Every structure is written in C-alpha cells, then in structure tokens.
N, C-alpha and C positions, 0 to 999 in steps of 0.2 A: 329306317332310322327312327327311334322313339325319343320323344322329348317329354320330360316330366315337368309339368307346370303346377306349382304348389303355392300355398299361402297359409299364414297362421290362422286365418278364419275364412270359411267358405260358405256360400249359399248355393248348394247344388241345384235346387229347384224350389218352387214356391211351397211345396208340401213336406219338405224335409227340414228338420231343425238345423240350425247352423252347425257346421263341422269345424273342428280344430285340426291344425296340421294336416290339411287335406290336399290331395294331389290328383291330377288327371294325367293319364298317359295319352299322348297324341302321336299318331303316325299319319303323315301327310296332312290332310285337313279334317281328320276324323278322330274322335275320342275312342280309344280302344280299352281303357281301363280307368277306374276311379277307386279311391280308397285312401288310407293313411299314407303319408309320405314314406314312412318306414317300410310299409308293406310293398308299395310300388317300387321303391329303391331296391328291395330284395328281389323283386320279380324282374326288374329291368336294370341290372347292375351297370350296364354300359351306357345308359341313357344320359343325355344332356339334361341339365336342370335349369329352370328359370323360376324365380319366386323369392319369397322372404317372409319372415315372421310378421312384419309390419303391414302386410298386404291382405286385402279382401278379394277373394276370387268368386266370380259369379258369371252366369251366361250373359252373352251380349244381349242388349235390350232391343225391343222391336217397336219402331215408330209406326203406328198403324194407320196414320193419315197425315199427309203432308202435300206440299206443292213444289218444293224444291226451287224456290225463287232465287236462292243465293243471297240476295240482299233483302232486308226488311223493308216493308212498304213505308213505315213512318220516316225512315232515313231518306226516302225518295220524295218526301213532301206530300204523302198521302195520309192524312190524319185518320186515326181510328174514329169510327162512327157506327151508326146502325148499318148492318150488313148491306141492306138494299141501297143505301146512300154511298157506302164505301166502295162497292163493286165497280160502278162506272169509273171511279178514279183510277182503277188499275190500268186503264188504257193510256194513262199518261206516263206510265213507267218507261224508262229508257230500254231499248232493246239490248238484252244481254246475250252473249254467246251461250247457247244452251249447254255446251260441253263444259265451259268454265263454271257456269252456275251449278251444275251437278257436281263437279269436282270440289268446288268451295263448300257447297252444302254437305257433301259427303265427308269432307275433312272435319267440319264442325260436328257432324253427327258421331263420327268415330271418337272425337275428343270427349263427347258426352257419354260414351259407352254403348252407342247404338251400332248394331251390325246389320240391321235390315230396316228398310224404309218403304212405305207405300207412297208412291209418287202419283198424285192426281195432276195430270198435265194440262194446264190452261195455256193454249198456244197464243203466241203474239201474232202469228200469221196463220190463219186457218188453212191457207193453201200450201203451207210448208210444213205441215205436221209430220209427215214421214221423216224428213231430214232432221227436224227438231227431236223427234223420238230417238232416232239412231244416235244423235250426238249426246243426248241425255243418258241413254243406256251405256254408251261408251264411257262417259264421265264417271258414273257410279262404278262401273267395272274397274276402271283404272285406279280408283282409290280403295277398292275392295269392299264396297257396300253392296249387299244384296238388295234387290229392288223389285217390288210389285208395281209395274208400270201400267197405268190406265189413262189413256187420253180421253178427255171428256167430249161429249156431244150434246147439243141442245137442238130443239126444233120448234120451240114456242116461247112466248112471254119473254122476249129478249130484254125488255127494259122494265116492264111492270107486269104484275100478276093479273092482267086484265086485257080486254080488247084494245089494241093500240090506237085505232082511229079515234075512238071516243076520248081517250086520254090526251092525244095530241090536240084535239079540238078545244080542250079546256086550257091550253097553254097560250101565253102571249106569243105573237108571231115570231119574235126574235128568239124565243126559247124553243119554239117548234123546230127551227133549223138545227139547233144543237141536238135535240132529242132524236131527230131523224137520222143523225149519223150513227146512233146506236141501233137503229132498226134496219140498216142497209149493209150489214156485214155479210160478206160472201161466205156462207157456211157449206161444209161438205154435205152431200146427201147421205142418208143412212146407208145406202148401197155402197157409196165410196168409203164411208167410215168403216164399215165392217170388212170391206175388202182390204183396206189398209191394216186393220187389226189382224186379219188372217195372215197377211204377208209378214207382219212383225212377229206374230205367233210362230210361224214356220221358221223364222230366222233366229229367234232369241229365246223362246220359252224353254225353260230348263227345270224339269222336275227331279233331277238327280242331285245337282249341286245347288240348285235354287239361286243361282246368281241373278237370274231375271225371270219373272213371271209376267206374261202379257195378259192383261185383263181388260174389261170394258167398263165404261162409266157413263151412263146417262147422268148428266151433271146433277140434276135434282128433280124431284117429283113435279115441281111446279114449272120447270123448264122443259119437260119432256112429255110427249104424248104417251098414252098407254101402249100404242103400237111400237114406239121406240123402246120403251122399257122391256116389253115382252120380246122384242127382237134381240135385245142384249141378253136376256135370260136364255133364249134359244142358243145364242152364240156360246155362252158359258157352258151350257150343258153339252153341246156338241163337242166343244174343245176341252172339256173337263178343266175349266178355269173358273174365275170368280167375277162377280159384278160388285162394284162399289158405287154408292149413290149418296150425295149429300141429302139429308132428310131432316125436316122439322127443326132447322137451325134457329128460326125466328118465329115469333107468334103470328106474323103475317102469313107465313107458310101454312101454319095450322088453320088460320081463318080461310085461306084459299081452298083447302080441302073441304071444309064444311060448306062453304059457299057454292062450290062446284058440284059436290056429290051428296051433301047432307050427311056425311059421315067422316070419320077420321081417315087420315092418309093411310095408316096401317091397315085399317079395315078394307079400304079400297084396294090396296096392293094385294091383300089376301084374296079378295073377291076375284081379281083378274088373274091370279095364279103366279104372282111375281115373288112371293115369299118362299124362302127355302135355304138350305145350308150353303148354297152357293153365294149368298148375298151378305154384304157388309154395308151397314148404314152409318154414315158419319154424322156426328153432332147429336141429334135426337134430344135436343134440349126441351122441346115442346111436345114430346110424345104423351099421348093420353095414358095414364098409368093403368087403366083397365085393359090396354092393349099389350102390356108387357108379357103376360103369360102366353099370348099368341106368338110373340117373337121367340120366347124360350122354347116352346114346343116345336116351332118350325125350324129351329137351329140357326136363326138369323144372328149374325154378329153385329156388334155396335162398336164403332171407333169413337171414343170419348175425347173431347178437345177442350179441357178446362180453361187454359189461358186464352185461346182464341175466342171462346164463348164470352169471356169477361171483356176482352178488349173491344169486341164488336157489339157489346151491349145486348147480347142474345139471352144471357141468363145462366142458370146452373142446372145441369141435367140431373135427374133423380137417380144417381149412381147406386145408392144403397138398395133402392127398390129394383133396379135392373139386376143387381147381384142376387137378391132374394128370388127373383123370377127365373133364375137359372140361365140367364143370357150370357153367352160368351162375349166378354167385353174387353177391348184393348184400349190403349191410350195413344193419342197422336198429337204432335206439336202443331200441325196445320201450317207450319211455316210462320207462325204468329205467336211465338212465346212472349212472355212478359217483357223481356228486354231484347227481343230479336236475336237471341244468342243460342237457340236450339239446345237449351239445357234440359235434358230429358229427366235426370234425377230430380230436378226441381219440379218438373211437370208431374212426376209421380207423387211428390209430397203435396203439391197443390190439389191433385185429384183426391188424395186422402183427406185433406183438410176440408175441402168443399163438400166432399161426399158425405161427411158426418154432419148432418143438419142440427140446428139448435133444438133442444127439447129432449127430455129423458125418454119420451115415448117413441122418438124417431129411431129407425133401425140404423145400425152402425156398419161401416165397411171395415172389416179386419185388415190389418196391415198386410197379411199374407195374400188377401184378395187383390190388393193393389200391386203387389209384386208379381202375382200371377198375370195380371192384365198387361204388365210391361214385358213379360217373358213368354210363357207357354200359350196363354190366351192370345197374345198379340201375334204369335206365329200362326195360330189356327185361323184367325180372321183375316190375316194378311196374305198368307201363302197356302193355307189349307190344313186340314187336320193331320195329314201325313207328313208335314214338313218336320225334318229332324233338327229342330232348333228350339231354344228356349229353356234348355236344362242341360246340366252336366251329367251325362250318362253314356255308357258304351253304345256305339252305333250312331250317336248324334254328331253333327258337324261341330268342329272345334271353334265355334265363335264364342270367345270368352273374354273377360275383362279382369285385369289385375288393378285394384284400386288401393291407393295409399290411405287406408282408413284411419291410421293413427293421426294423419294430418287434420282430421275432423274433430279431434278431442277438444281443442281449444286450450287457452292458457290456464284454465282451471285444473287440468289433469296433472297430478303429481307424476314424477318420473317413474316409468315402469307400469303405469296404470292405463287401461286395465290389463292384468296379466293374461297371457295366452290361455292358461288353464282357467276354465270357468266362464269363458266369454260366451258360451252357448246360452247363458242366462240373460244376455243383453237384449 
C-alpha cells in the first residue's frame, strides 16, 4: 500500500534547493520514490494522498543531545546558574516515573518536528539504572521517537575538579556535612556498567529501523579517568556503536585540563587514542580553536547546545569555525531550551544567530549548514553515518514533517502571497 505525502513547498535535504509541488511515496515506513506530485500520482494511481498547497514538507529533525527529563528544572525550583553550581541542585528534583518522562518528552519533541533524540541518561538511583533504562526506552518507543540511549558513568571528581579531602578541609564544619553527601553516592563499577550496557545492547540495539541505539557515555572528561574513557572506546568499537561525552562546557573544565596535563583536553584525548569517528562531544564551548582541525580530520562529531550554554552561563561555542574545520556538527536541546518547551526550530534559529559573530571579518554560518546540522549531520553524529535518516530520498526511513508554513507569514502578507510558483527563491 503506497501513500503519497506532498506539499506546496519542500526541503528534501540540506543540499537541494526548495522544491514546489513535491511528493514522496511511502510504503510501510520507507520512502520508495520522490518527485513532483503529478509524476508520482501517475506512477501510483491508486495511492492514498496526504498533503496540501499550504504545507512545507521536510525530514524529521534530529535532537543530537538531550537528557529527557520531562519537566524543566527551573519549574522545579532549580534556578539557572553556572553549571558547576547548578548540577548539585539536580538532586533536589522529585522522582519522576522514567516511562512517563520519556513519553512526555517524546510528545513534545514530536510536536517540534523531531523524530530522533539522543538521550544522555542521568539516573536518579544509580542502583536502578537497568530498570530506568528499560522504562525510558519503552516510553520513547511507544510515542514513536527513535533514540540513541547512553547511560552516563563517572569515576572521579564527584563534586569539585580537585582532590576532595583538601576541598572539604576548607569548608565550615556544618557545610562539610552537606558536601559529604555528594561524595558518598553508591556508583556502579565500570565492570557492572559495561555489563549492563552489553545486556541493553543485546536486547534493544537496532541498526535496521534505528528505533533504539545503545551507546556508552563517560559523562565528562573531568569526571572520568583515562582508563574509563578508553574502556568506553573499546566497548564502542567492539559493538560497533558510539560514545558521547560532555566536553569543555565551561571555562573551568578547560582550566582543569591545562592544570592536570599542561595541554588542552582535545590534545590529551588524542594522545591517549580516544578520538575517532565513533565519538560525539557535547557542548565544546571552550575548545581551543587550534584543536578544531584535529577533530575534523579525526571524524569526531560535536553536538552544539546554544540555549543550554546561554542559560548555564557557559558561553557561545565557535560554530562558524567548527564548520570551516569540516567537523560534523549537530544541534541538541539538552533538555534546557530557553523556555523549557523543547522548541527545536527555535534552537536552529538561535544556533544560526549566535553562530554569526559580530564583525565583517568573522566567518559566517550559512543557513544551509544549520539545516544540515539539524538533519543529516544530526543523524550521523547521533546514530552513525549509515543511518537512513535526515533527508527525503528513496531508501530512507519515512520520518518526515508537514508544517503549515503559511501560518508563519504574519498579518503583513496579502491574501495569496507568496504564490506557490516562485517560492524556491524565498
């Protein structure tokens, strides 16, 4: 049974000009043909049709880094602040059913045109991660969201980027008791963590329909030993999956690397053999620009999070220079959009606005590059280069969006404007 899905205007992929009166033929959940509505109607005369002249058709978007919290932290009484101050406050969140959190988050993402999300799972109970993981995966599946699921693990620097004893010694006695609570969390051992990931991988990893990918995530370079990071790389290479790490989100993380190794984080990761096309680095606000070519050559992906970087006072990542370095970059909401509403189209606009820095000599980010980050690039750094997502083409999975683009014209537009013919110039 073939269905023709069509629109007056379409963006088949980031490198093709806008198309008018464009249609895709869908059988099951796969695109079998694309072209003009008239041509596909002649080819499939008995096909059902869905669409309209007033609609914009494009591939479903890819949210390359998120946490799937369900509810925004500000609404729970955790004010935005510097990341290192904000993080301990997350332990005051109420416990939410992980299934319901994933369902609610998935519904909001679908409403925003997102078909795939990368879920970095911060557990509320480290001893219950397998059950949380299964409930989360089931929640996304039940609403139809594809997910790259990676539970996080840490093994050092639980509260500060330094030796804990000396830090505690400098605190008043009453504050020491509070700080101690953050240093006494029962964490899984690396052996238990990778065993759990292996079990989840065997049960859920799907490289055909891509409904779920199981990946691994040393939470951040400053929170994880070299041994843990390399164990994650070994796991990814053995299982042909990916690693995602929070990296250089704040200036303090950059200082940590230079204080510990006398070199940048990226140079250190390269030195130990952790960089490669299996790796996605989230945030990267404070990356040394001299290291960008190294990431491009190594095939490392970056998940850019503009709203979260602003709200947590981290800064603005050098997106234009990442683009010039040939780095495959995607865009993620981080569960921390400007209004806690998971508005992905606005995140794309914000990335474009912030990416184009002041000054005529500064490099620009083309709009096509932003669209690529939200579609085909996002698919590559979230699910891998072979994922059949992020464009409208035969053989690709039929994750697509019909958007009422005429509703965006505003009250200024006269009736009938713009006409369907000639809209490719917009």
